[in-house]
C-alpha positions as CSV (number, residue, x, y, z in Angstrom):
1,M,11.3,-16.1,50.3
2,F,11.9,-17.5,46.9
3,T,14.3,-16.1,44.3
4,V,12.6,-15.1,41.0
5,S,14.2,-18.0,39.2
6,D,13.2,-20.6,41.7
7,A,9.6,-19.3,41.8
8,V,9.4,-19.4,38.0
9,A,10.8,-22.9,38.0
10,R,8.3,-24.2,40.6
11,I,5.3,-22.5,38.9
12,V,6.1,-23.8,35.4
13,A,7.2,-27.3,36.4
14,G,3.8,-28.8,36.7
15,I,2.1,-27.1,33.8
16,E,1.3,-29.1,30.7
17,P,-0.2,-28.2,27.3
18,L,-3.9,-28.4,27.3
19,S,-6.0,-30.9,25.4
20,I,-6.1,-30.9,21.6
21,E,-9.0,-29.6,19.5
22,R,-9.5,-29.3,15.8
23,V,-10.2,-25.9,14.4
24,A,-10.8,-24.4,10.9
25,L,-7.6,-23.1,9.3
26,L,-8.3,-19.4,9.8
27,D,-9.2,-20.0,13.4
28,A,-5.8,-21.4,14.0
29,L,-4.0,-18.1,13.7
30,G,-2.1,-17.3,16.9
31,R,-2.5,-20.9,18.2
32,V,0.1,-23.7,18.5
33,L,0.1,-26.8,16.2
34,A,-0.5,-30.0,18.2
35,T,0.3,-32.5,15.4
36,P,2.9,-32.3,12.6
37,I,1.7,-31.6,9.1
38,V,2.9,-33.8,6.2
39,S,2.4,-32.6,2.6
40,P,0.4,-34.7,0.2
41,L,1.8,-32.9,-2.8
42,T,4.9,-31.3,-4.3
43,L,5.2,-27.5,-4.7
44,P,5.8,-26.1,-7.1
45,A,4.2,-28.9,-9.1
46,W,6.2,-28.0,-12.2
47,D,9.2,-25.8,-13.2
48,N,7.7,-22.4,-13.6
49,S,8.7,-18.8,-14.4
50,A,9.6,-16.3,-11.7
51,M,9.2,-13.4,-14.1
52,D,7.1,-12.1,-16.9
53,G,9.4,-12.5,-19.9
54,Y,10.7,-15.1,-22.4
55,A,11.7,-18.7,-21.6
56,L,14.7,-19.8,-23.6
57,R,18.1,-21.5,-23.6
58,A,20.9,-19.5,-22.0
59,S,23.3,-20.5,-24.8
60,D,21.1,-18.6,-27.3
61,V,21.5,-15.2,-25.6
62,E,25.1,-15.3,-24.5
63,G,26.6,-11.9,-25.1
64,A,23.3,-10.1,-25.8
65,S,23.3,-6.4,-25.1
66,A,21.6,-3.2,-26.1
67,E,24.3,-2.7,-28.8
68,K,24.2,-6.3,-30.0
69,P,20.7,-7.7,-29.3
70,V,19.8,-11.3,-30.1
71,S,16.6,-12.0,-32.1
72,L,14.6,-15.2,-31.5
73,T,11.4,-16.7,-32.8
74,V,8.5,-16.6,-30.4
75,L,6.7,-20.0,-30.5
76,E,3.7,-19.2,-28.3
77,T,2.5,-17.3,-25.3
78,V,1.8,-19.1,-22.0
79,A,-0.2,-17.4,-19.3
80,A,-0.3,-18.5,-15.6
81,G,-2.8,-21.3,-15.4
82,A,-2.0,-22.5,-19.0
83,F,0.5,-25.1,-20.1
84,P,3.0,-24.9,-23.0
85,S,2.5,-27.0,-26.1
86,R,5.8,-26.5,-27.9
87,V,9.4,-27.6,-27.1
88,V,11.9,-24.7,-27.2
89,E,14.9,-25.4,-29.5
90,A,17.8,-23.3,-30.6
91,G,16.8,-19.9,-31.9
92,T,13.3,-20.0,-30.4
93,C,11.6,-19.0,-27.1
94,T,8.3,-18.9,-25.4
95,R,6.7,-15.7,-24.2
96,I,5.7,-16.5,-20.6
97,M,4.0,-15.0,-17.5
98,T,5.0,-15.3,-13.9
99,G,4.0,-18.6,-12.4
100,A,3.3,-20.3,-15.8
101,P,4.9,-23.8,-16.4
102,L,8.1,-23.7,-18.4
103,P,8.3,-25.5,-21.7
104,E,10.7,-28.3,-22.3
105,G,14.2,-27.3,-23.3
106,V,14.6,-24.0,-21.4
107,D,16.9,-23.0,-18.5
108,T,16.3,-19.3,-18.5
109,V,13.7,-16.6,-18.3
110,I,14.7,-13.2,-19.6
111,R,12.7,-10.5,-18.0
112,L,10.4,-8.4,-20.1
113,E,12.2,-5.2,-19.4
114,D,15.3,-6.6,-21.3
115,T,13.4,-7.1,-24.5
116,D,11.3,-5.2,-27.1
117,G,8.2,-7.2,-26.0
118,G,7.7,-8.9,-29.4
119,T,5.0,-11.5,-29.9
120,E,6.3,-13.2,-33.1
121,R,10.0,-12.3,-32.9
122,V,11.6,-10.8,-29.9
123,S,14.9,-8.8,-29.5
124,I,16.8,-9.8,-26.4
125,R,18.9,-6.8,-25.1
126,S,20.7,-8.3,-22.2
127,D,22.0,-11.7,-21.0
128,R,22.0,-10.8,-17.3
129,D,19.3,-13.3,-16.6
130,A,21.0,-16.3,-18.2
131,G,20.3,-19.3,-16.1
132,R,18.0,-17.4,-13.8
133,N,14.4,-16.8,-13.0
134,V,13.4,-20.5,-13.0
135,R,11.5,-21.9,-10.1
136,H,12.2,-25.6,-10.0
137,R,9.6,-28.3,-9.3
138,G,9.6,-29.2,-5.6
139,E,12.0,-26.5,-4.5
140,D,9.6,-25.5,-1.7
141,I,7.8,-28.7,-0.7
142,T,8.0,-32.4,-1.8
143,T,5.3,-35.0,-1.3
144,G,5.6,-36.8,2.1
145,T,7.8,-34.2,3.8
146,Q,6.9,-32.6,7.1
147,V,6.2,-28.9,6.4
148,L,5.3,-27.9,10.0
149,A,6.3,-29.5,13.3
150,R,4.3,-30.1,16.4
151,S,4.6,-27.1,18.8
152,Q,5.0,-24.6,15.8
153,P,3.3,-21.3,16.6
154,I,0.9,-20.5,13.7
155,G,1.3,-17.1,12.2
156,A,0.4,-15.7,8.8
157,A,3.2,-17.6,6.9
158,Q,2.2,-20.9,8.6
159,I,-1.5,-20.3,7.6
160,G,-0.3,-19.9,4.0
161,V,1.8,-23.1,4.1
162,L,-1.2,-25.0,5.6
163,A,-3.5,-23.8,2.9
164,S,-0.9,-24.7,0.2
165,V,-0.9,-28.4,1.4
166,G,-4.7,-28.5,1.7
167,A,-5.0,-28.4,5.5
168,S,-8.5,-26.8,5.8
169,S,-8.5,-27.6,9.5
170,V,-5.7,-28.4,12.0
171,D,-5.1,-29.8,15.5
172,V,-4.2,-27.1,18.1
173,H,-4.0,-27.0,21.8
174,R,-7.1,-25.6,23.5
175,Q,-7.0,-22.0,24.7
176,P,-6.9,-21.8,28.5
177,R,-10.0,-20.4,30.3
178,V,-8.5,-18.1,32.9
179,A,-10.7,-17.1,35.9
180,F,-9.6,-14.0,37.8
181,F,-10.9,-11.7,40.5
182,G,-9.6,-8.9,42.7
183,S,-10.5,-8.1,46.2
184,G,-10.9,-5.2,48.5
185,D,-13.8,-3.1,49.9
186,E,-12.2,0.0,48.4
187,I,-12.4,-1.3,44.9
188,V,-15.3,-0.8,42.5
189,D,-16.0,-1.4,38.8
190,L,-16.7,1.4,36.3
191,D,-20.4,1.4,36.9
192,R,-19.6,3.0,40.2
193,F,-17.1,5.5,38.8
194,S,-18.9,8.4,40.5
195,E,-17.7,7.1,43.9
196,A,-14.1,7.3,42.5
197,L,-14.8,10.9,41.4
198,D,-15.9,11.6,45.0
199,G,-12.6,10.2,46.3
200,K,-14.4,7.4,48.2
201,K,-13.5,4.4,46.0
202,I,-10.8,3.2,43.5
203,V,-11.7,1.8,40.1
204,T,-10.5,-1.8,39.6
205,S,-7.9,-1.2,36.9
206,N,-6.5,-4.6,37.6
207,S,-9.6,-6.3,36.3
208,Y,-9.2,-4.5,33.0
209,T,-5.4,-5.0,32.7
210,L,-5.7,-8.7,33.6
211,H,-8.5,-9.2,31.1
212,S,-6.4,-7.6,28.4
213,L,-3.2,-9.5,29.3
214,I,-5.0,-12.8,29.3
215,R,-6.4,-12.1,25.9
216,L,-3.1,-10.8,24.5
217,N,-1.4,-14.0,25.6
218,G,-3.9,-16.4,24.1
219,G,-6.2,-17.1,27.0
220,I,-10.0,-16.7,27.4
221,P,-10.7,-14.3,30.3
222,V,-13.4,-15.3,32.8
223,N,-13.9,-12.2,35.0
224,L,-15.3,-13.1,38.5
225,G,-15.5,-9.5,39.5
226,V,-14.2,-7.9,42.8
227,A,-14.6,-9.8,46.0
228,R,-15.4,-7.9,49.2
229,D,-13.2,-8.2,52.2
230,D,-15.3,-11.1,53.4
231,P,-14.3,-14.7,53.5
232,A,-17.6,-16.0,52.3
233,D,-17.6,-13.7,49.2
234,I,-14.0,-14.7,48.4
235,R,-14.9,-18.4,48.7
236,A,-17.9,-18.0,46.5
237,R,-15.7,-16.5,43.7
238,I,-13.2,-19.3,44.0
239,D,-15.9,-21.9,43.7
240,R,-17.1,-20.1,40.5
241,A,-13.7,-20.8,38.9
242,A,-14.5,-24.5,38.8
243,G,-14.0,-25.8,35.2
244,C,-11.4,-23.2,34.3
245,D,-7.8,-24.0,33.6
246,L,-6.2,-21.3,35.8
247,L,-7.2,-19.1,38.6
248,I,-5.6,-15.7,39.1
249,T,-6.3,-13.4,42.1
250,S,-5.0,-9.9,42.7
251,A,-4.6,-8.4,46.1
252,G,-5.5,-9.9,49.5
253,I,-2.4,-12.0,50.0
254,S,-0.3,-9.6,52.1
255,A,-0.2,-9.6,55.9
256,G,-3.0,-7.1,56.5
257,E,-5.8,-7.6,59.0
258,F,-8.4,-7.9,56.2
259,D,-6.3,-10.0,53.8
260,Y,-8.5,-13.1,53.9
261,L,-7.4,-14.8,50.7
262,R,-4.8,-17.1,52.0
263,P,-6.8,-18.7,54.7
264,V,-9.8,-19.0,52.4
265,L,-7.6,-20.7,49.8
266,A,-6.3,-23.1,52.4
267,E,-9.8,-23.9,53.5
268,A,-10.7,-24.6,49.9
269,G,-7.8,-27.1,49.7
270,V,-5.2,-25.1,47.9
271,T,-1.7,-26.5,48.4
272,L,0.8,-23.6,48.6
273,D,4.0,-24.2,46.6
274,V,5.3,-20.6,46.4
275,W,4.9,-17.8,48.9
276,K,6.7,-14.5,48.6
277,V,9.4,-13.8,46.1
278,R,12.6,-11.7,46.6
279,M,11.7,-9.0,44.1
280,R,10.3,-5.5,43.8
281,P,7.6,-4.8,42.7
282,G,5.7,-8.0,43.4
283,A,7.1,-9.6,46.5
284,P,3.7,-10.9,47.8
285,L,3.2,-13.6,45.2
286,G,1.6,-17.0,45.8
287,F,1.2,-20.1,43.8
288,G,-0.5,-23.4,44.4
289,W,-3.0,-26.0,43.2
290,L,-6.7,-26.2,43.7
291,G,-7.1,-29.8,42.8
292,K,-5.8,-29.9,39.2
293,M,-6.2,-26.2,38.6
294,P,-3.2,-23.9,39.3
295,W,-3.7,-20.8,41.3
296,I,-1.5,-17.7,41.0
297,G,-1.9,-14.9,43.5
298,L,-0.7,-11.6,42.3
299,P,-0.2,-8.4,44.4
300,G,-2.8,-5.8,44.3
301,N,-0.8,-2.7,43.3
302,P,-1.4,-2.2,39.6
303,V,2.3,-2.2,38.5
304,S,3.0,-5.2,40.7
305,T,0.1,-7.0,39.0
306,M,1.5,-6.4,35.6
307,V,5.1,-7.2,36.3
308,T,4.3,-10.4,38.1
309,F,1.9,-11.4,35.3
310,E,4.8,-10.9,32.8
311,L,7.2,-13.0,34.8
312,F,5.0,-15.8,36.2
313,V,1.6,-16.0,34.4
314,R,2.6,-15.4,30.8
315,P,4.9,-18.5,30.8
316,V,2.1,-20.6,32.2
317,L,-0.3,-19.5,29.5
318,R,2.2,-20.1,26.8
319,R,2.9,-23.6,28.2
320,M,-0.8,-24.4,28.3
321,L,-1.1,-23.3,24.7
322,G,1.7,-25.7,23.6
323,H,4.6,-23.3,23.2
324,T,8.1,-24.5,23.9
325,R,9.7,-21.0,24.1
326,L,8.1,-19.6,27.2
327,F,10.3,-16.7,28.3
328,R,11.5,-13.4,26.9
329,R,15.3,-13.4,26.6
330,P,17.0,-10.5,28.5
331,L,19.1,-8.2,26.4
332,P,22.0,-6.0,27.5
333,V,21.3,-2.3,27.6
334,T,23.4,0.7,28.5
335,L,22.0,3.0,31.2
336,E,21.5,6.6,30.3
337,E,21.3,7.6,34.0
338,P,22.4,6.2,37.3
339,V,20.0,3.8,39.1
340,K,19.9,3.2,42.8
341,I,17.8,0.6,44.6
342,G,17.1,0.3,48.4
343,A,16.0,-3.1,49.6
344,A,18.2,-6.2,48.8
345,L,15.7,-7.5,46.3
346,T,15.8,-8.1,42.5
347,H,14.2,-5.0,41.1
348,F,12.3,-4.7,37.8
349,L,12.2,-1.1,36.9
350,R,10.0,0.4,34.1
351,A,12.1,1.7,31.3
352,I,12.2,3.0,27.8
353,V,14.7,1.2,25.6
354,T,15.9,2.7,22.4
355,V,18.3,1.6,19.6
356,K,21.4,3.7,19.2
357,P,22.9,4.5,15.8
358,D,25.5,1.7,16.3
359,G,22.8,-0.8,16.9
360,T,23.3,-1.2,20.7
361,L,20.5,-0.6,23.1
362,S,20.2,2.2,25.7
363,A,17.7,2.6,28.5
364,R,16.3,5.3,30.7
365,L,13.7,5.0,33.5
366,T,10.1,6.1,32.9
367,G,10.3,8.3,36.0
368,P,9.2,7.5,39.6
369,Q,9.0,3.8,40.2
370,G,6.2,3.5,42.7
371,S,4.1,0.3,42.3
372,G,0.9,2.3,42.1
373,I,2.0,4.5,39.2
374,L,0.2,2.6,36.4
375,T,0.9,5.3,33.8
376,S,4.5,4.3,33.9
377,M,3.6,1.0,32.4
378,S,1.8,2.7,29.6
379,V,5.0,4.3,28.4
380,A,7.5,1.6,29.3
381,N,8.6,-0.9,26.6
382,A,11.0,-2.9,28.9
383,L,11.8,-3.9,32.5
384,L,15.3,-3.2,33.7
385,V,16.6,-6.1,35.8
386,I,18.6,-4.7,38.7
387,P,20.2,-7.5,40.8
388,Q,20.1,-7.2,44.5
389,E,23.9,-7.2,44.8
390,R,24.1,-4.1,42.7
391,P,22.5,-1.4,44.8
392,R,23.9,1.4,42.6
393,I,24.7,1.4,38.9
394,E,26.2,4.3,37.2
395,A,25.2,5.8,33.8
396,G,27.1,4.1,31.1
397,E,27.1,0.7,32.8
398,V,25.3,-2.3,31.2
399,V,22.4,-4.2,32.7
400,N,19.8,-6.6,31.3
401,A,16.4,-5.6,30.2
402,I,13.3,-7.6,29.3
403,L,11.6,-6.1,26.3
404,L,7.9,-6.3,26.7
405,S,6.9,-6.4,23.1
406,D,9.6,-8.4,21.3
407,D,8.5,-12.0,20.8
408,A,11.5,-12.5,18.5
409,Q,13.6,-12.7,21.7
410,L,12.0,-15.9,23.2
411,A,13.9,-18.6,25.0
412,T,13.2,-22.1,26.3
413,H,14.8,-21.4,29.7
414,F,14.3,-18.6,32.2
415,S,17.2,-16.2,32.9
416,L,17.8,-12.8,34.2
């Protein structure tokens, strides 16, 4: 059996970013930049005001206060989108709006609230803004500088930067098409829910969680349905995955009499690089290559499927999308209750992590940890990592946790 770290390393090692495609700017949200962006212009293009107020020389308002206001002549009013026509000299100022270009000769914008708002003459009642509220030309971007690097994830701020430098379309890595199917004669889709109500079948929750997880992590789901416990049906679904970038299966890779997936994969030419991992839930995990397409075999129990997706599939999708930070970084948490594990395996326990008043994190289990209790995943926001060499951990002790919704804690290397 492989350790979790060894399995992750083997799985990710051969994965490369997918090919590059050009997309419209707004379609790039959530994608990863494939080529660097160099600005063709300088921003701001001119010195401009950061406030609605009066542009002037700081030396003219030194010592101004409500008790001793300074009176200046207003030369003109400059709105955003207009340009000044007068040079500001001693004893004068320009009434100016936020974003408008500053006239020659000024180094200060006094905010409107510190004046009487005059249009021909203005009374300045404070000098607190002396030397302030000026946005200088090029303080954000200068012509010829790289504003975004290759492998930069594109969020709302990056979209804004790209628009600012005129990038109406950008190069990104292609989204992976991810084929997936479950297997088992006991599994049905929602169109046969009545059989589940009768206690004869089980609804394929894995199909829906996998579809959702693939979408949430930037992939394009290709649902191949649920295969019967029949080698020919399993092989037909594998063949239908042709042209996809990744194949995921759930269930069918244990040692049961009707677990046909592994021999069918071997017959199809899959090379097996990982088989079984020293973890719970999720030990029966497989990984290999069907030609140039990677295959990841996940366990069939619903929680096991989700946990192994988090640890092994998510990094693969992120790598295909062009990300460099593939893994969530474990954080130390203090246990609110004792934890005991049985088998000598690394355990990933569903937990609820909260922030204490002092800023540290504490954790408690969601309840029973059976791998079929899918509702526990719906309330969990973290996985506690319990090493196999620590069979019992007391309340108050510290362990690591993987937060399931915190992309700010991403790392380039896997660790537990």
